[in-house]
PASEBA-1860 file (N, C-alpha, C; in nm, 3 decimals):
! residues 280
1> XXXXXXXX> 0.053/-0.181/0.013/0.004/0.051/-0.037/0.070/0.106/-0.020 ~ 0.067/0.165/-0.091/0.202/0.315/-0.142/0.085/0.431/-0.086 ~ 0.153/0.531/0.037/0.114/0.626/0.101/0.160/0.743/-0.044 ~ 0.042/0.832/-0.081/0.073/0.966/-0.131/0.081/1.105/-0.091 ~ 0.121/1.203/-0.079/0.162/1.352/-0.018/0.104/1.433/-0.092 ~ 0.059/1.507/-0.059/0.023/1.614/-0.162/0.112/1.737/-0.100 ~ 0.148/1.778/-0.184/0.268/1.845/-0.176/0.242/1.969/-0.107 ~ 0.142/2.028/-0.223/0.066/2.160/-0.218/-0.020/2.130/-0.048
9> XXXXXXXX> -0.077/2.087/-0.017/-0.146/2.071/0.097/-0.012/2.026/0.269 ~ 0.111/1.998/0.207/0.227/1.983/0.307/0.280/2.110/0.322 ~ 0.277/2.158/0.255/0.319/2.365/0.271/0.245/2.412/0.284 ~ 0.104/2.351/0.284/0.016/2.495/0.372/-0.017/2.444/0.558 ~ 0.016/2.279/0.531/0.009/2.251/0.692/0.181/2.334/0.728 ~ 0.269/2.325/0.656/0.389/2.361/0.799/0.404/2.544/0.663 ~ 0.333/2.643/0.719/0.353/2.751/0.618/0.223/2.837/0.792 ~ 0.289/2.909/0.802/0.206/3.038/0.880/0.217/3.176/0.922
17> XXXXXXXX> 0.097/3.245/0.911/0.059/3.398/0.885/0.062/3.434/0.977 ~ 0.127/3.529/0.988/0.121/3.632/1.120/0.063/3.776/1.051 ~ -0.008/3.828/1.138/-0.132/3.938/1.068/-0.037/4.040/1.175 ~ 0.023/4.133/1.149/0.014/4.291/1.211/-0.066/4.375/1.193 ~ -0.166/4.414/1.286/-0.215/4.534/1.261/-0.235/4.642/1.354 ~ -0.243/4.712/1.313/-0.193/4.882/1.328/-0.308/4.957/1.474 ~ -0.308/5.020/1.548/-0.372/5.111/1.605/-0.394/5.183/1.566 ~ -0.400/5.237/1.398/-0.451/5.320/1.347/-0.519/5.242/1.211
25> XXXXXXXX> -0.641/5.265/1.232/-0.762/5.175/1.144/-0.697/5.232/0.973 ~ -0.643/5.349/0.943/-0.645/5.383/0.808/-0.577/5.344/0.795 ~ -0.439/5.272/0.878/-0.313/5.206/0.804/-0.358/5.065/0.758 ~ -0.285/4.984/0.667/-0.390/4.865/0.652/-0.355/4.788/0.687 ~ -0.336/4.615/0.728/-0.347/4.544/0.812/-0.186/4.508/0.681 ~ -0.050/4.427/0.828/0.056/4.335/0.688/0.071/4.213/0.790 ~ 0.055/4.124/0.665/0.102/4.005/0.685/0.226/3.946/0.655 ~ 0.270/3.897/0.692/0.368/3.823/0.692/0.366/3.630/0.718
33> XXXXXXXX> 0.429/3.630/0.597/0.443/3.451/0.624/0.511/3.413/0.633 ~ 0.566/3.330/0.720/0.652/3.205/0.780/0.680/3.092/0.787 ~ 0.769/3.026/0.704/0.751/2.817/0.771/0.786/2.783/0.796 ~ 0.723/2.671/0.911/0.831/2.602/0.985/0.909/2.592/1.003 ~ 1.031/2.595/0.942/1.168/2.601/0.943/1.202/2.706/0.970 ~ 1.137/2.835/0.877/1.204/2.943/1.016/1.142/3.022/1.090 ~ 1.049/2.969/1.175/0.990/2.967/1.248/1.148/2.931/1.387 ~ 1.147/2.767/1.360/1.228/2.727/1.444/1.366/2.764/1.468
41> XXXXXXXX> 1.388/2.842/1.352/1.556/2.872/1.311/1.575/3.017/1.405 ~ 1.467/3.082/1.389/1.417/3.176/1.478/1.410/3.150/1.585 ~ 1.339/3.053/1.659/1.383/3.022/1.830/1.474/2.997/1.869 ~ 1.505/2.898/1.747/1.646/2.881/1.787/1.770/2.940/1.772 ~ 1.810/3.122/1.737/1.874/3.222/1.712/1.830/3.267/1.817 ~ 1.757/3.281/1.911/1.689/3.383/2.026/1.691/3.304/2.123 ~ 1.742/3.145/2.134/1.766/3.093/2.252/1.877/3.103/2.261 ~ 1.972/3.110/2.117/2.139/3.121/2.217/2.174/3.208/2.250
49> XXXXXXXX> 2.136/3.308/2.184/2.149/3.420/2.215/2.092/3.508/2.335 ~ 1.976/3.467/2.376/1.937/3.469/2.548/2.041/3.406/2.641 ~ 2.044/3.296/2.612/2.165/3.190/2.660/2.320/3.239/2.715 ~ 2.380/3.308/2.624/2.478/3.384/2.550/2.482/3.512/2.669 ~ 2.371/3.555/2.637/2.347/3.706/2.666/2.330/3.660/2.886 ~ 2.278/3.557/2.902/2.224/3.506/3.040/2.321/3.494/3.135 ~ 2.422/3.441/3.047/2.563/3.349/3.102/2.664/3.440/3.114 ~ 2.654/3.517/3.030/2.703/3.691/3.076/2.704/3.780/3.176
57> XXXXXXXX> 2.544/3.761/3.237/2.547/3.860/3.336/2.556/3.748/3.481 ~ 2.520/3.629/3.424/2.566/3.561/3.565/2.696/3.546/3.635 ~ 2.791/3.505/3.541/2.933/3.526/3.565/2.982/3.656/3.553 ~ 2.980/3.737/3.533/3.094/3.856/3.492/2.986/3.965/3.618 ~ 2.877/3.954/3.608/2.824/4.093/3.700/2.707/4.006/3.782 ~ 2.658/4.075/3.929/2.610/4.020/4.017/2.426/4.072/4.058 ~ 2.442/3.985/3.918/2.286/3.962/3.890/2.209/3.866/3.984 ~ 2.336/3.752/4.018/2.232/3.656/4.025/2.252/3.694/4.220
65> XXXXXXXX> 2.265/3.715/4.266/2.230/3.802/4.389/2.153/3.785/4.437 ~ 2.038/3.832/4.337/1.895/3.884/4.297/1.872/3.839/4.261 ~ 1.871/3.678/4.175/1.815/3.627/4.161/1.764/3.495/4.192 ~ 1.923/3.438/4.270/1.888/3.285/4.316/1.883/3.339/4.493 ~ 1.794/3.227/4.523/1.881/3.311/4.645/1.992/3.220/4.710 ~ 1.972/3.324/4.869/2.119/3.240/4.908/2.119/3.105/4.956 ~ 2.019/3.088/4.997/2.048/2.920/5.077/2.109/2.843/4.944 ~ 2.074/2.881/4.792/2.114/2.788/4.698/2.277/2.852/4.637
73> XXXXXXXX> 2.264/2.991/4.610/2.376/3.034/4.598/2.491/2.989/4.689 ~ 2.517/3.035/4.802/2.595/2.973/4.870/2.620/2.847/4.932 ~ 2.536/2.738/4.933/2.615/2.612/4.945/2.563/2.529/4.858 ~ 2.597/2.561/4.683/2.656/2.445/4.668/2.781/2.402/4.658 ~ 2.776/2.293/4.633/2.919/2.226/4.642/3.034/2.327/4.546 ~ 3.009/2.326/4.421/3.131/2.383/4.381/3.196/2.556/4.469 ~ 3.037/2.615/4.495/3.092/2.758/4.624/3.098/2.698/4.744 ~ 3.087/2.597/4.802/3.140/2.598/4.913/3.318/2.539/4.927
81> XXXXXXXX> 3.367/2.485/4.794/3.473/2.444/4.749/3.581/2.578/4.726 ~ 3.462/2.655/4.636/3.556/2.755/4.606/3.626/2.867/4.746 ~ 3.504/2.846/4.796/3.528/2.960/4.917/3.645/2.885/5.037 ~ 3.682/2.725/5.059/3.716/2.689/5.113/3.866/2.697/5.090 ~ 3.943/2.710/4.936/4.061/2.716/4.861/4.096/2.849/4.837 ~ 3.956/2.981/4.878/3.994/3.150/4.839/4.106/3.104/4.992 ~ 3.999/3.031/5.158/4.097/3.159/5.231/4.236/3.038/5.260 ~ 4.252/2.913/5.214/4.360/2.885/5.238/4.473/2.967/5.141
89> XXXXXXXX> 4.399/3.034/5.030/4.514/3.104/4.899/4.535/3.214/5.014 ~ 4.441/3.279/5.103/4.482/3.402/5.188/4.590/3.357/5.314 ~ 4.511/3.269/5.350/4.600/3.226/5.472/4.765/3.155/5.487 ~ 4.791/3.126/5.293/4.925/3.050/5.269/5.032/3.166/5.249 ~ 4.931/3.316/5.182/4.943/3.397/5.109/5.019/3.525/5.289 ~ 4.926/3.516/5.378/5.014/3.555/5.511/5.105/3.503/5.567 ~ 5.141/3.349/5.569/5.225/3.259/5.578/5.353/3.273/5.526 ~ 5.322/3.337/5.449/5.380/3.358/5.302/5.492/3.514/5.383
97> XXXXXXXX> 5.442/3.577/5.393/5.400/3.684/5.381/5.528/3.711/5.515 ~ 5.489/3.635/5.635/5.583/3.611/5.782/5.690/3.559/5.752 ~ 5.716/3.444/5.663/5.821/3.378/5.606/5.979/3.531/5.541 ~ 5.882/3.584/5.489/5.938/3.691/5.424/6.025/3.768/5.530 ~ 5.955/3.824/5.624/5.948/3.908/5.702/6.061/3.832/5.828 ~ 6.025/3.719/5.856/6.115/3.668/5.940/6.245/3.604/5.845 ~ 6.242/3.554/5.747/6.435/3.571/5.683/6.475/3.719/5.676 ~ 6.406/3.815/5.608/6.466/3.955/5.667/6.580/3.983/5.771
105> XXXXXXXX> 6.464/3.959/5.895/6.501/4.021/6.003/6.618/3.908/6.047 ~ 6.602/3.785/6.029/6.766/3.692/6.026/6.883/3.778/5.947 ~ 6.833/3.870/5.882/6.976/3.907/5.748/7.000/4.023/5.889 ~ 6.907/4.094/5.894/6.965/4.206/5.994/7.014/4.173/6.106 ~ 7.005/4.043/6.149/7.051/4.038/6.313/7.199/4.012/6.263 ~ 7.225/3.903/6.103/7.309/3.811/6.115/7.447/3.974/6.118 ~ 7.354/4.019/6.058/7.532/4.155/5.990/7.459/4.246/6.116 ~ 7.438/4.237/6.223/7.477/4.383/6.337/7.368/4.468/6.292
113> XXXXXXXX> 7.295/4.450/6.206/7.149/4.610/6.193/7.085/4.571/6.297 ~ 7.079/4.436/6.337/6.931/4.471/6.440/7.000/4.499/6.559 ~ 7.151/4.522/6.661/7.158/4.480/6.756/7.153/4.583/6.870 ~ 7.062/4.698/6.830/7.067/4.844/6.948/7.000/4.778/7.008 ~ 6.942/4.685/7.057/6.802/4.708/7.210/6.950/4.585/7.316 ~ 7.023/4.516/7.219/7.127/4.442/7.302/7.226/4.536/7.350 ~ 7.327/4.605/7.256/7.405/4.700/7.318/7.372/4.730/7.460 ~ 7.242/4.863/7.377/7.169/4.964/7.525/7.154/4.874/7.646
121> XXXXXXXX> 7.106/4.702/7.652/7.107/4.666/7.740/7.241/4.586/7.824 ~ 7.383/4.606/7.729/7.446/4.463/7.798/7.470/4.564/7.956 ~ 7.508/4.698/8.008/7.522/4.720/8.125/7.439/4.618/8.220 ~ 7.349/4.571/8.158/7.198/4.515/8.254/7.212/4.385/8.247 ~ 7.328/4.337/8.198/7.328/4.164/8.181/7.332/4.095/8.301 ~ 7.382/4.135/8.382/7.397/4.091/8.576/7.236/4.022/8.565 ~ 7.265/3.876/8.621/7.197/3.809/8.649/7.110/3.874/8.863 ~ 6.990/3.871/8.886/6.939/3.942/8.989/7.016/3.802/9.064
129> XXXXXXXX> 6.988/3.836/9.234/6.993/3.806/9.305/6.903/3.646/9.362 ~ 6.801/3.717/9.323/6.677/3.657/9.340/6.600/3.619/9.262 ~ 6.641/3.599/9.109/6.654/3.487/9.019/6.680/3.395/9.009 ~ 6.635/3.260/8.987/6.635/3.138/8.969/6.608/3.040/8.845 ~ 6.744/2.951/8.782/6.717/2.929/8.648/6.723/2.776/8.696 ~ 6.571/2.733/8.646/6.491/2.583/8.652/6.572/2.497/8.590 ~ 6.650/2.553/8.447/6.732/2.455/8.373/6.825/2.416/8.448 ~ 6.914/2.455/8.553/7.005/2.462/8.597/7.158/2.512/8.498
137> XXXXXXXX> 7.196/2.503/8.362/7.299/2.560/8.359/7.381/2.682/8.379 ~ 7.305/2.698/8.482/7.403/2.877/8.493/7.499/2.791/8.608 ~ 7.497/2.710/8.675/7.622/2.691/8.744/7.743/2.617/8.683 ~ 7.736/2.669/8.540/7.898/2.672/8.455/7.913/2.835/8.493 ~ 7.825/2.945/8.458/7.870/3.046/8.462/7.903/3.136/8.610 ~ 7.847/3.088/8.651/7.892/3.052/8.813/8.057/3.044/8.845 ~ 8.038/2.888/8.830/8.212/2.846/8.820/8.243/2.928/8.762 ~ 8.254/2.950/8.598/8.333/3.097/8.558/8.345/3.206/8.662
145> XXXXXXXX> 8.267/3.265/8.737/8.307/3.383/8.723/8.399/3.389/8.932 ~ 8.308/3.258/8.996/8.390/3.254/9.084/8.579/3.211/9.061 ~ 8.539/3.127/8.888/8.686/3.122/8.902/8.807/3.244/8.861 ~ 8.707/3.328/8.795/8.796/3.491/8.757/8.798/3.525/8.838 ~ 8.724/3.531/8.990/8.787/3.612/9.064/8.910/3.581/9.158 ~ 8.897/3.402/9.148/9.022/3.382/9.214/9.110/3.399/9.161 ~ 9.077/3.406/9.011/9.225/3.456/8.954/9.261/3.610/8.974 ~ 9.202/3.631/9.021/9.239/3.792/9.034/9.197/3.925/8.971
153> XXXXXXXX> 8.992/3.870/8.880/8.928/3.909/8.896/8.915/3.982/8.702 ~ 9.052/3.929/8.688/9.096/4.002/8.504/8.995/4.017/8.423 ~ 8.930/3.863/8.432/8.840/3.795/8.361/8.666/3.777/8.387 ~ 8.643/3.868/8.486/8.515/3.892/8.498/8.419/3.925/8.450 ~ 8.412/4.034/8.375/8.310/4.058/8.272/8.344/3.984/8.131 ~ 8.433/3.846/8.120/8.441/3.804/7.966/8.308/3.704/7.940 ~ 8.264/3.697/7.921/8.180/3.597/7.845/8.175/3.487/7.772 ~ 8.142/3.355/7.807/8.159/3.196/7.838/8.055/3.187/7.728
161> XXXXXXXX> 8.041/3.014/7.709/7.949/2.947/7.658/7.915/2.804/7.705 ~ 7.809/2.760/7.756/7.820/2.630/7.757/7.743/2.527/7.664 ~ 7.749/2.405/7.687/7.675/2.327/7.557/7.533/2.338/7.604 ~ 7.491/2.369/7.439/7.368/2.400/7.410/7.189/2.303/7.472 ~ 7.270/2.127/7.478/7.174/2.052/7.466/7.248/1.911/7.445 ~ 7.198/1.780/7.554/7.297/1.704/7.557/7.309/1.609/7.409 ~ 7.415/1.506/7.409/7.443/1.470/7.246/7.558/1.504/7.254 ~ 7.585/1.437/7.105/7.738/1.433/7.088/7.741/1.471/6.992
169> XXXXXXXX> 7.908/1.562/6.951/7.880/1.652/6.815/7.884/1.546/6.687 ~ 7.803/1.569/6.615/7.781/1.473/6.471/7.878/1.549/6.344 ~ 7.929/1.704/6.314/7.965/1.738/6.226/7.983/1.867/6.322 ~ 8.093/1.921/6.249/8.223/1.999/6.300/8.249/2.137/6.232 ~ 8.280/2.236/6.268/8.245/2.375/6.181/8.278/2.341/6.066 ~ 8.290/2.401/5.957/8.372/2.378/5.817/8.260/2.479/5.724 ~ 8.333/2.594/5.754/8.268/2.686/5.625/8.257/2.699/5.517 ~ 8.424/2.612/5.501/8.405/2.632/5.332/8.332/2.589/5.268
177> XXXXXXXX> 8.228/2.453/5.325/8.122/2.375/5.266/8.008/2.440/5.296 ~ 8.055/2.514/5.388/7.905/2.672/5.347/7.794/2.590/5.532 ~ 7.873/2.535/5.613/7.870/2.480/5.737/7.906/2.585/5.817 ~ 7.838/2.652/5.886/7.895/2.778/5.972/7.872/2.741/6.109 ~ 7.837/2.622/6.146/7.824/2.621/6.284/7.896/2.455/6.365 ~ 7.813/2.419/6.469/7.819/2.228/6.464/7.725/2.201/6.529 ~ 7.707/2.042/6.468/7.562/1.974/6.464/7.583/1.931/6.612 ~ 7.491/1.873/6.687/7.486/1.811/6.827/7.305/1.709/6.790
185> XXXXXXXX> 7.373/1.552/6.788/7.297/1.454/6.742/7.215/1.423/6.887 ~ 7.105/1.430/6.871/7.022/1.453/6.959/6.900/1.345/7.005 ~ 6.827/1.372/7.127/6.680/1.272/7.100/6.591/1.436/7.078 ~ 6.501/1.370/7.019/6.373/1.451/7.014/6.304/1.519/7.109 ~ 6.315/1.676/7.112/6.233/1.724/7.172/6.311/1.719/7.355 ~ 6.442/1.692/7.293/6.550/1.698/7.421/6.530/1.851/7.431 ~ 6.572/1.913/7.597/6.566/2.081/7.594/6.696/2.143/7.515 ~ 6.657/2.272/7.465/6.799/2.371/7.433/6.813/2.465/7.554
193> XXXXXXXX> 6.925/2.498/7.587/6.948/2.528/7.643/6.972/2.633/7.631 ~ 7.023/2.828/7.690/7.057/2.898/7.600/7.202/2.936/7.631 ~ 7.312/2.926/7.569/7.477/2.892/7.574/7.517/3.029/7.699 ~ 7.470/3.130/7.649/7.495/3.215/7.756/7.389/3.313/7.714 ~ 7.405/3.445/7.848/7.337/3.482/7.903/7.286/3.679/7.775 ~ 7.148/3.671/7.789/7.141/3.733/7.637/6.990/3.813/7.615 ~ 6.947/3.890/7.488/6.858/3.903/7.436/6.830/3.804/7.337 ~ 6.688/3.748/7.320/6.601/3.707/7.219/6.590/3.765/7.113
201> XXXXXXXX> 6.632/3.847/7.034/6.646/3.981/6.942/6.565/3.798/6.731 ~ 6.560/3.708/6.767/6.480/3.623/6.688/6.400/3.474/6.713 ~ 6.303/3.468/6.721/6.270/3.355/6.743/6.126/3.293/6.716 ~ 6.144/3.225/6.561/6.031/3.234/6.482/6.042/3.121/6.351 ~ 5.986/3.092/6.237/6.036/3.048/6.166/6.098/3.019/6.021 ~ 6.172/2.929/5.993/6.214/2.962/5.844/6.233/2.871/5.746 ~ 6.166/2.906/5.616/6.142/2.733/5.561/6.269/2.646/5.565 ~ 6.395/2.693/5.542/6.521/2.639/5.511/6.573/2.576/5.664
209> XXXXXXXX> 6.547/2.611/5.784/6.593/2.604/5.902/6.482/2.560/6.000 ~ 6.379/2.603/5.988/6.266/2.500/6.076/6.279/2.625/6.177 ~ 6.234/2.600/6.311/6.228/2.712/6.372/6.355/2.730/6.484 ~ 6.357/2.824/6.487/6.515/2.960/6.490/6.507/2.990/6.601 ~ 6.578/2.981/6.725/6.625/3.125/6.818/6.738/3.161/6.780 ~ 6.737/3.307/6.794/6.871/3.340/6.747/6.873/3.473/6.921 ~ 7.009/3.495/6.956/7.028/3.549/7.102/7.117/3.654/7.071 ~ 7.165/3.817/7.118/7.229/3.875/7.095/7.281/3.877/7.266
217> XXXXXXXX> 7.451/3.871/7.232/7.496/3.891/7.363/7.627/4.023/7.380 ~ 7.627/4.024/7.503/7.687/4.130/7.502/7.850/4.138/7.426 ~ 7.926/4.240/7.426/8.045/4.208/7.324/8.031/4.163/7.155 ~ 7.881/4.213/7.128/7.904/4.138/6.987/7.915/3.953/6.939 ~ 7.869/3.919/7.007/7.838/3.760/7.021/7.704/3.772/6.960 ~ 7.692/3.707/6.863/7.540/3.595/6.881/7.528/3.453/6.863 ~ 7.449/3.410/6.928/7.419/3.246/6.913/7.256/3.220/6.818 ~ 7.321/3.148/6.783/7.202/3.039/6.667/7.207/2.898/6.710
225> XXXXXXXX> 7.044/2.866/6.709/6.996/2.808/6.731/6.848/2.735/6.670 ~ 6.877/2.665/6.571/6.819/2.606/6.476/6.798/2.471/6.436 ~ 6.715/2.427/6.425/6.580/2.312/6.331/6.526/2.258/6.416 ~ 6.487/2.279/6.578/6.401/2.320/6.703/6.268/2.262/6.676 ~ 6.214/2.220/6.802/6.080/2.160/6.771/5.960/2.206/6.755 ~ 6.043/2.313/6.854/5.958/2.380/6.988/6.023/2.490/7.056 ~ 5.977/2.638/7.012/6.055/2.676/7.098/5.970/2.750/7.246 ~ 5.971/2.776/7.343/5.988/2.802/7.427/5.941/2.930/7.533
233> XXXXXXXX> 6.033/3.021/7.443/6.076/3.170/7.491/6.080/3.282/7.359 ~ 6.004/3.365/7.389/5.985/3.525/7.266/6.063/3.574/7.258 ~ 6.028/3.588/7.122/6.102/3.758/7.057/6.077/3.873/7.167 ~ 6.219/3.909/7.232/6.216/4.018/7.270/6.265/3.995/7.411 ~ 6.257/3.863/7.471/6.292/3.838/7.568/6.437/3.809/7.593 ~ 6.466/3.869/7.763/6.608/3.855/7.862/6.606/3.694/7.881 ~ 6.710/3.613/7.883/6.754/3.547/7.912/6.887/3.536/8.001 ~ 6.897/3.423/8.113/7.027/3.381/8.102/7.058/3.297/8.111
241> XXXXXXXX> 7.219/3.251/8.144/7.270/3.133/8.052/7.203/3.037/8.089 ~ 7.159/2.897/8.055/7.132/2.812/8.105/6.990/2.768/8.125 ~ 6.883/2.881/8.058/6.740/2.866/8.040/6.707/2.787/7.935 ~ 6.638/2.756/7.946/6.547/2.615/7.811/6.509/2.806/7.752 ~ 6.526/2.737/7.611/6.474/2.862/7.532/6.412/2.735/7.387 ~ 6.403/2.620/7.368/6.362/2.524/7.265/6.375/2.450/7.328 ~ 6.334/2.322/7.202/6.308/2.145/7.189/6.384/2.106/7.059 ~ 6.452/2.003/7.152/6.552/2.007/7.031/6.428/1.886/6.852
249> XXXXXXXX> 6.427/1.941/6.773/6.380/1.830/6.676/6.452/1.847/6.519 ~ 6.395/1.865/6.457/6.431/1.833/6.258/6.342/1.938/6.163 ~ 6.325/2.068/6.171/6.197/2.107/6.128/6.268/2.200/5.978 ~ 6.210/2.220/5.892/6.318/2.295/5.789/6.319/2.188/5.681 ~ 6.427/2.272/5.606/6.440/2.159/5.450/6.586/2.104/5.451 ~ 6.651/2.202/5.523/6.791/2.167/5.541/6.875/2.109/5.636 ~ 6.787/1.989/5.673/6.836/1.934/5.757/6.785/1.782/5.746 ~ 6.844/1.639/5.818/6.877/1.548/5.733/6.802/1.400/5.870
257> XXXXXXXX> 6.761/1.492/6.010/6.739/1.416/6.116/6.723/1.503/6.235 ~ 6.742/1.435/6.307/6.713/1.490/6.448/6.815/1.543/6.508 ~ 6.850/1.679/6.523/6.944/1.721/6.532/6.952/1.936/6.599 ~ 7.041/1.977/6.680/7.090/2.121/6.683/7.194/2.166/6.646 ~ 7.166/2.172/6.498/7.271/2.286/6.410/7.283/2.452/6.537 ~ 7.430/2.447/6.597/7.496/2.597/6.683/7.561/2.636/6.624 ~ 7.579/2.783/6.618/7.616/2.867/6.557/7.661/2.998/6.644 ~ 7.785/3.022/6.620/7.847/3.139/6.738/7.918/3.227/6.637
265> XXXXXXXX> 7.872/3.361/6.629/7.920/3.471/6.595/7.950/3.590/6.642 ~ 8.032/3.642/6.567/8.154/3.783/6.613/8.146/3.872/6.612 ~ 8.108/4.001/6.593/8.090/4.100/6.514/8.108/4.059/6.356 ~ 7.942/3.982/6.380/7.896/3.985/6.189/7.951/3.860/6.138 ~ 8.090/3.755/6.199/8.130/3.703/6.132/8.110/3.539/6.180 ~ 8.071/3.435/6.181/8.055/3.280/6.200/8.232/3.220/6.270 ~ 8.213/3.215/6.388/8.302/3.155/6.486/8.290/2.976/6.517 ~ 8.430/2.915/6.538/8.376/2.818/6.556/8.358/2.817/6.675
273> XXXXXXXX> 8.227/2.733/6.706/8.188/2.699/6.815/8.278/2.619/6.969 ~ 8.343/2.504/6.916/8.454/2.457/7.021/8.519/2.557/7.041 ~ 8.561/2.603/6.942/8.680/2.691/7.005/8.628/2.824/7.145 ~ 8.477/2.804/7.160/8.427/2.883/7.311/8.369/2.846/7.396 ~ 8.288/2.715/7.389/8.235/2.604/7.445/8.348/2.601/7.551 ~ 8.266/2.587/7.687/8.332/2.528/7.783/8.326/2.403/7.808 ~ 8.431/2.360/7.819/8.495/2.228/7.813/8.444/2.146/7.969 ~ 8.352/2.027/7.928/8.322/1.917/8.006/8.292/1.794/7.989
END
């Protein structure tokens, strides 16, 4: 059975007429004939144009604040993830700024551009009689002071340094290979003592050396304690010889195990700590 299509009837079924009637009766009506395919094309074009306009308005303007409820706009998974990433970026930027400030302060301290506070307080370095040292390391300072008095008092004001932590010497002073101090292999969280009394000019974190404490001493001496796990003293505090200032650790990128990297600087230059530490 064959089905015959009448092209004229099919054309009439797929054609539409739009009659435009003006407000002024004197003007004649106008008829526009449109085929089904033309109407479909016009709808498709307008849909595409509307989509792009809406996408632009919602993406680059604040129109979504007025059209989309807050419960939907702020609680979608994408929005929540975007907010979390934004907060992380802000925190990382703050940490980076702190690290930059710490590194700059380290440079200033090492080159004696930030030791004015210590020089002003150098004459006040004597320990108060009623102050006790919980660490017990100040016994060495008392011994040196007593020995100096017995020998005639000529070395009474000379600074002395004690071993800053328990452990054995694992690496010596080697400035030619960039090792500006000595390393003490020790257990994690072992106490680190102030090798001499002074003023804490820096106590913070740096990427390479981890948690670092720097103490300015009289007579242009500076000691540095690196790769700590915890810092127990604050920047700006005055401490006496033997006080606990930090705990040993493995922080920073320039370390291969738990140890204390200890440096002594004199007048802006690193010196061999073994030549200054009291032997015991």
